[in-house]
C-alpha positions as CSV (number, residue, x, y, z in Angstrom):
1,M,-25.4,39.7,4.5
2,P,-25.7,36.5,3.5
3,G,-23.2,37.3,0.8
4,M,-21.0,39.1,3.3
5,K,-20.9,35.7,5.1
6,V,-20.0,34.0,1.9
7,E,-17.0,36.3,1.0
8,S,-15.8,35.9,4.5
9,I,-15.4,31.8,4.5
10,K,-13.8,32.8,0.8
11,N,-11.5,35.6,2.5
12,A,-10.6,33.3,5.4
13,A,-10.3,30.3,3.1
14,A,-8.0,32.1,0.7
15,I,-5.4,33.0,3.7
16,A,-5.5,29.3,4.9
17,A,-4.9,28.0,1.3
18,F,-2.1,30.6,0.7
19,N,-0.8,29.7,4.2
20,T,-0.9,26.4,3.2
21,M,0.5,26.3,-0.1
22,S,3.7,28.5,1.2
23,T,5.1,25.3,3.1
24,Y,4.7,23.6,0.2
25,T,8.0,22.6,-2.2
26,S,7.0,20.2,-3.9
27,N,6.2,22.1,-7.3
28,M,9.8,23.3,-7.2
29,T,12.0,21.8,-10.0
30,G,13.2,18.4,-8.9
31,R,10.9,18.1,-6.7
32,I,8.1,15.3,-7.0
33,P,4.2,17.7,-7.7
34,G,1.9,16.1,-4.6
35,K,4.6,14.4,-2.2
36,L,4.8,15.7,0.7
37,D,8.6,15.0,2.7
38,G,8.1,11.7,4.2
39,T,4.4,10.8,3.1
40,W,2.4,10.5,0.5
41,G,-1.0,10.1,2.3
42,E,-0.8,14.0,3.6
43,G,0.0,14.8,-0.2
44,G,-3.0,13.5,-1.2
45,A,-5.1,15.1,1.1
46,L,-3.4,18.6,0.9
47,F,-4.2,18.2,-3.5
48,Q,-8.1,17.3,-2.3
49,T,-8.5,20.4,0.1
50,M,-7.0,22.3,-2.4
51,I,-9.4,21.1,-5.1
52,E,-12.3,21.8,-2.8
53,Y,-10.7,25.2,-2.5
54,W,-10.8,26.1,-6.0
55,H,-14.5,24.4,-6.6
56,F,-15.9,26.7,-4.0
57,T,-13.8,29.8,-4.4
58,G,-13.0,30.1,-8.6
59,D,-9.1,31.2,-7.1
60,A,-7.4,28.9,-9.5
61,S,-4.1,30.9,-7.9
62,N,-2.6,27.6,-6.8
63,N,-2.5,26.3,-10.4
64,K,-4.9,23.2,-10.5
65,A,-4.3,22.8,-14.1
66,T,-1.1,21.7,-13.1
67,Y,-3.0,18.7,-11.4
68,S,-4.8,17.9,-14.1
69,D,-2.0,17.6,-16.4
70,W,-0.2,15.4,-13.9
71,A,-3.3,13.0,-13.0
72,E,-3.1,12.6,-17.2
73,K,0.5,11.4,-17.5
74,I,0.4,9.5,-14.2
75,W,-2.7,7.8,-15.1
76,S,-1.7,7.2,-18.8
77,A,1.8,5.4,-17.2
78,S,-0.1,3.6,-14.9
79,V,-2.7,1.6,-17.3
80,P,-0.4,-0.4,-19.2
81,I,1.2,-1.7,-16.2
82,L,-2.0,-2.3,-14.4
83,N,-4.0,-5.5,-13.9
84,T,-7.7,-4.0,-15.1
85,T,-9.3,-7.3,-14.0
86,N,-8.6,-6.5,-10.1
87,W,-8.3,-2.8,-10.1
88,R,-5.6,-2.9,-7.0
89,I,-4.6,0.7,-7.3
90,V,-4.9,3.8,-5.5
91,D,-7.4,6.2,-7.1
92,G,-4.6,8.5,-8.9
93,G,-6.7,11.5,-10.2
94,A,-9.9,8.8,-11.8
95,A,-12.6,10.6,-9.7
96,Y,-11.1,14.4,-9.8
97,M,-10.6,13.9,-14.1
98,Y,-13.9,11.8,-14.4
99,N,-15.4,15.0,-12.9
100,V,-13.8,17.9,-15.5
101,I,-14.6,16.1,-18.1
102,N,-18.1,15.6,-17.3
103,G,-18.0,12.0,-17.7
104,E,-17.2,11.9,-21.7
105,I,-13.9,9.8,-22.1
106,S,-14.6,6.3,-21.3
107,K,-11.0,5.6,-19.9
108,W,-11.9,7.3,-16.8
109,N,-15.1,6.3,-16.5
110,S,-14.1,2.2,-16.8
111,G,-11.5,3.3,-14.3
112,I,-13.9,4.6,-12.0
113,D,-16.1,1.8,-12.2
114,G,-13.2,-0.8,-11.7
115,L,-11.9,1.0,-8.8
116,L,-15.0,1.7,-7.1
117,N,-15.9,-1.9,-7.6
118,T,-13.0,-3.3,-6.2
119,S,-13.0,-1.1,-3.5
120,F,-16.4,-1.7,-2.2
121,K,-15.4,-5.8,-2.3
122,L,-11.9,-5.1,-0.7
123,F,-12.6,-2.5,1.5
124,F,-16.5,-3.1,2.9
125,P,-15.8,-6.7,3.6
126,Q,-19.2,-9.0,3.7
127,S,-17.8,-10.2,7.2
128,Y,-18.8,-6.8,8.4
129,G,-22.4,-6.5,6.4
130,G,-20.5,-5.2,3.4
131,K,-21.5,-1.6,5.1
132,I,-18.1,-1.1,7.3
133,M,-15.4,0.5,5.9
134,T,-11.8,-2.1,6.9
135,E,-8.3,-1.6,6.1
136,T,-7.9,-4.8,5.6
137,S,-4.1,-5.0,5.2
138,C,-3.4,-4.3,8.7
139,E,-7.2,-3.8,10.7
140,I,-7.9,-7.5,11.4
141,T,-4.4,-8.4,12.6
142,K,-3.7,-5.0,14.6
143,T,-1.2,-3.8,12.9
144,C,-2.2,-0.7,11.3
145,N,0.3,2.4,11.5
146,R,-0.4,6.2,10.4
147,Y,-0.4,5.9,6.9
148,Q,-3.2,2.8,7.0
């Protein structure tokens, strides 16, 4: 019986993944992979959800290797223009790639350390006890919108 529950969940997830990806057109020639029309945040959530789906089900039909390839390209292109002293940038796939290669390549390890350390300092300010996440660019002034 427990196996049937797992298979039922995997089947439901497969249907949801297929339906979700059938509306995704950014993988077409000339489009920007990972970007949904009008927004970046939802594209990131979509990729993360599909990675978790692949991890749970083992179903690679939505081509997770393409994500790895793009994460490598984007990270390699981004590092030369980053100020690696303060690491003020979005993850860019570093956490995913760190897990893919089991932390064996130092660029992903140092990238994760730099990004996390800066994130904790920036988004968990001591003014809130260092334990409450805050969108520091807009929350204090109450000017946040749906993308923040």
